[in-house]
C-alpha positions as CSV (number, residue, x, y, z in Angstrom):
1,M,-23.2,3.0,2.1
2,D,-22.3,4.7,-1.5
3,G,-18.6,5.7,-2.0
4,T,-17.4,9.4,-1.3
5,V,-14.8,11.3,-3.2
6,H,-12.9,14.0,-1.0
7,A,-12.2,17.4,-2.1
8,W,-8.7,17.9,-2.7
9,R,-6.6,20.8,-3.3
10,I,-3.1,22.0,-3.7
11,E,-3.3,25.7,-2.8
12,V,-2.3,28.2,-5.4
13,R,0.5,29.2,-3.8
14,E,2.5,26.0,-3.9
15,Y,1.6,25.9,-7.5
16,E,3.6,29.1,-7.8
17,R,6.1,28.2,-6.0
18,H,7.1,25.5,-8.4
19,E,6.5,27.1,-11.5
20,Q,8.9,30.0,-10.2
21,R,11.3,27.3,-9.4
22,R,11.5,25.3,-12.5
23,G,9.1,27.1,-14.7
24,R,6.4,24.4,-14.7
25,R,3.9,23.1,-12.5
26,F,4.1,19.7,-12.5
27,A,7.6,17.8,-12.6
28,F,6.8,15.0,-14.7
29,T,5.2,15.9,-17.8
30,R,5.0,12.2,-19.1
31,F,5.9,9.1,-18.4
32,E,6.6,5.9,-20.2
33,P,4.1,3.1,-19.3
34,A,6.7,0.2,-20.1
35,R,8.5,2.0,-17.1
36,T,5.6,2.8,-14.9
37,A,4.1,1.3,-12.2
38,L,0.5,1.4,-10.4
39,V,1.1,1.3,-7.0
40,V,-2.1,0.2,-5.0
41,I,-1.3,0.0,-1.0
42,D,-3.8,-1.6,1.5
43,M,-7.3,-1.5,-0.1
44,V,-9.0,-4.7,1.7
45,P,-11.9,-4.9,3.5
46,F,-10.6,-4.2,6.8
47,F,-10.0,-0.5,5.5
48,V,-12.5,-0.2,2.6
49,S,-15.4,-1.6,4.4
50,G,-15.5,1.3,7.3
51,N,-14.5,4.2,4.9
52,P,-16.9,5.9,2.5
53,Y,-13.8,7.6,0.9
54,C,-12.0,4.3,0.3
55,R,-15.0,3.0,-1.3
56,G,-15.0,6.4,-3.4
57,I,-11.8,5.5,-5.0
58,V,-12.1,2.1,-6.4
59,P,-13.5,3.1,-9.5
60,N,-10.8,5.6,-10.4
61,I,-7.9,3.1,-9.2
62,S,-9.8,0.4,-11.5
63,R,-9.8,2.6,-14.4
64,I,-5.8,3.6,-14.0
65,A,-5.3,0.0,-14.2
66,D,-6.9,-0.8,-16.7
67,A,-5.4,1.8,-19.0
68,L,-1.7,1.1,-17.8
69,R,-2.3,-2.8,-18.5
70,A,-3.2,-2.3,-21.7
71,A,-0.5,0.2,-22.4
72,G,2.2,-2.1,-21.2
73,A,2.4,-1.2,-17.6
74,T,2.7,-2.5,-14.1
75,V,-0.2,-2.5,-11.8
76,A,1.2,-3.6,-8.3
77,W,-1.5,-4.2,-5.2
78,V,0.3,-4.5,-2.1
79,L,-1.6,-5.7,1.3
80,P,-0.7,-5.2,4.9
81,G,1.2,-8.7,6.0
82,A,1.0,-10.3,9.6
83,R,3.8,-9.7,10.9
84,P,4.5,-10.0,14.6
85,C,3.3,-7.4,16.9
86,T,6.0,-5.5,18.6
87,P,6.7,-5.0,22.5
88,V,6.6,-0.8,20.9
89,D,3.5,-1.7,18.8
90,D,1.4,-3.3,21.8
91,E,2.3,0.0,24.2
92,F,1.7,2.4,21.0
93,H,-1.5,1.0,19.8
94,G,-2.7,-1.1,22.8
95,P,-2.7,-4.6,22.8
96,E,-6.1,-5.1,21.6
97,A,-5.9,-2.7,18.6
98,A,-2.3,-4.0,17.8
99,D,-3.7,-7.1,17.0
100,R,-6.4,-6.2,14.7
101,Y,-3.6,-3.6,12.7
102,R,-1.6,-7.2,12.8
103,A,-4.4,-9.1,10.8
104,S,-5.9,-6.4,9.0
105,G,-4.4,-7.9,5.3
106,G,-6.5,-11.1,6.0
107,T,-5.4,-14.9,5.2
108,G,-5.9,-16.9,2.3
109,P,-4.3,-16.2,-1.3
110,L,-3.4,-12.4,-1.9
111,A,-5.8,-12.1,-4.4
112,G,-8.7,-12.9,-2.7
113,R,-8.0,-10.6,-0.2
114,L,-8.3,-7.8,-2.1
115,W,-11.6,-5.7,-2.0
116,P,-13.8,-7.6,-4.1
117,D,-14.9,-5.0,-7.1
118,F,-11.1,-5.1,-8.1
119,A,-9.9,-7.8,-10.8
120,V,-6.3,-8.6,-10.9
121,G,-4.8,-9.6,-14.0
122,P,-2.7,-12.3,-14.9
123,E,0.6,-9.8,-15.1
124,D,-0.3,-8.0,-11.6
125,L,2.1,-8.1,-8.8
126,L,0.8,-8.9,-5.5
127,V,2.8,-8.4,-2.7
128,E,2.8,-7.8,1.2
129,K,4.4,-5.2,3.1
130,F,5.5,-5.8,6.9
131,A,5.7,-1.8,7.7
132,A,3.7,1.2,6.7
133,S,5.9,2.1,3.7
134,A,5.6,-0.4,1.2
135,F,9.4,0.9,-0.4
136,F,11.2,0.6,3.1
137,P,14.4,-1.6,2.6
138,G,13.6,-5.0,3.7
139,R,10.0,-4.8,4.7
140,C,8.2,-5.4,1.2
141,A,9.5,-7.0,-2.4
142,L,8.1,-4.6,-4.2
143,P,11.6,-2.3,-5.0
144,A,13.2,-5.5,-5.8
145,L,10.4,-6.6,-8.2
146,L,9.8,-3.4,-9.9
147,N,13.7,-2.9,-10.2
148,E,13.6,-5.9,-12.3
149,R,10.5,-4.8,-14.7
150,G,12.8,-1.4,-15.1
151,V,10.2,0.8,-13.6
152,D,11.1,4.4,-12.9
153,T,7.9,5.8,-12.1
154,V,5.2,4.8,-9.5
155,L,1.7,6.1,-9.1
156,I,0.8,5.8,-5.5
157,T,-2.8,5.0,-4.6
158,G,-5.0,3.5,-1.5
159,T,-5.5,4.5,1.9
160,V,-4.8,5.6,4.0
161,T,-3.9,8.8,2.3
162,N,-1.8,10.1,5.2
163,V,-0.2,6.7,6.5
164,C,0.8,3.9,4.5
165,C,0.6,5.9,0.9
166,E,2.2,8.8,2.5
167,S,5.0,6.8,3.7
168,S,5.6,4.7,0.5
169,A,5.5,7.9,-1.7
170,R,8.4,9.2,0.5
171,D,10.6,6.5,0.4
172,A,9.8,5.5,-3.2
173,S,11.4,9.1,-3.7
174,T,14.1,8.9,-1.7
175,L,14.8,5.7,-3.6
176,G,15.2,7.6,-6.8
177,L,11.9,7.5,-8.2
178,R,9.1,9.3,-10.0
179,V,6.4,9.9,-7.7
180,I,3.1,10.9,-8.8
181,M,0.5,10.7,-6.2
182,V,-3.4,10.5,-7.7
183,A,-5.0,12.6,-5.4
184,D,-8.7,11.5,-6.2
185,A,-7.6,7.7,-5.9
186,N,-6.2,8.0,-2.1
187,A,-8.5,8.1,0.8
188,A,-8.1,9.0,4.5
189,R,-10.6,9.7,6.7
190,C,-11.8,13.4,6.4
191,D,-10.4,16.2,3.5
192,R,-7.9,18.1,6.4
193,D,-5.4,14.8,6.3
194,H,-5.7,13.8,2.9
195,N,-5.0,17.5,2.0
196,A,-2.1,18.0,4.5
197,T,-0.4,14.7,2.6
198,L,-1.1,16.4,-1.1
199,H,0.6,19.2,0.3
200,T,3.6,17.5,1.1
201,I,4.1,15.5,-1.5
202,Y,3.4,17.9,-4.0
203,R,5.8,20.3,-2.1
204,S,8.8,18.3,-1.6
205,F,8.4,14.5,-3.1
206,G,6.5,14.1,-6.1
207,D,3.3,15.4,-8.2
208,V,0.0,15.3,-7.2
209,R,-2.6,14.9,-10.7
210,P,-6.1,13.7,-10.8
211,T,-7.3,10.4,-12.5
212,A,-8.1,12.4,-15.4
213,D,-4.8,13.9,-15.8
214,V,-3.1,10.4,-15.3
215,L,-5.4,8.6,-17.6
216,A,-4.8,11.6,-20.6
217,M,-0.6,10.7,-20.0
218,I,-1.5,7.4,-20.8
219,E,-3.3,7.8,-23.9
220,A,-0.1,10.5,-25.0
C-alpha cells in the first residue's frame, strides 16, 4: 500500500492566542544546527508496515535527516527496547498484546531494526528506549547523549504521534529543551488522534511546523 499523509491542522484561534501572548506565531524562529537533533521515534516494521500514515512520513523524515546532517546537526534514531513485561503491562494490555509490544523493536543490530527505507549516517545516534518517552529519566540514553553534544533543540518525528512522540515531546520540554514537532513527519492511526496531539504540543510544549518550514530554517 502507498503511504498516506495526515490532513493536519492547528486551529486559527490557537495561532492567534500565541500571537497575542508573545507577538509572533512561533516561539522558535531559528535554530543552530550544531545544537539541534532530529529525534526519530519507533520507525520500525512493527509500527510502519501496518500503517499507511507511517509509510507516508518516511520521505519527509529522510529529507530532514539529510539536510540536518549536511548542516552539522545530530540525527537520533530511537527504537523500542525489550523491557520485561510487568504485571501492570499484562493487566492493562492483556498478556498476548503485552508480549507483542515488548518485542516490537525487533532483535539484532539497531540499524537493521529500522524501517528499511532509512539510511543511517556514520555519526547518527542509535538508542533504545524502555518507556513511551525517549526523554523519561533512566529509561533511555538519549538525553545524556544529546547533552554531551550540546543540543538545545529537538525536532520530534516518528510514530505514534499521540503516544511515544507526544510523550517524548512533553518530557523534552520538561527537561528544558526547545521542542519542534514536525507536523507531517509524525504519524498516528487517524487524523483526529494526530491533530489532538499537535494541538496539545503547540498550545503548551513547543512549536508545530511542517517539513517545508524546517528545511527552510536549516537553509537559513
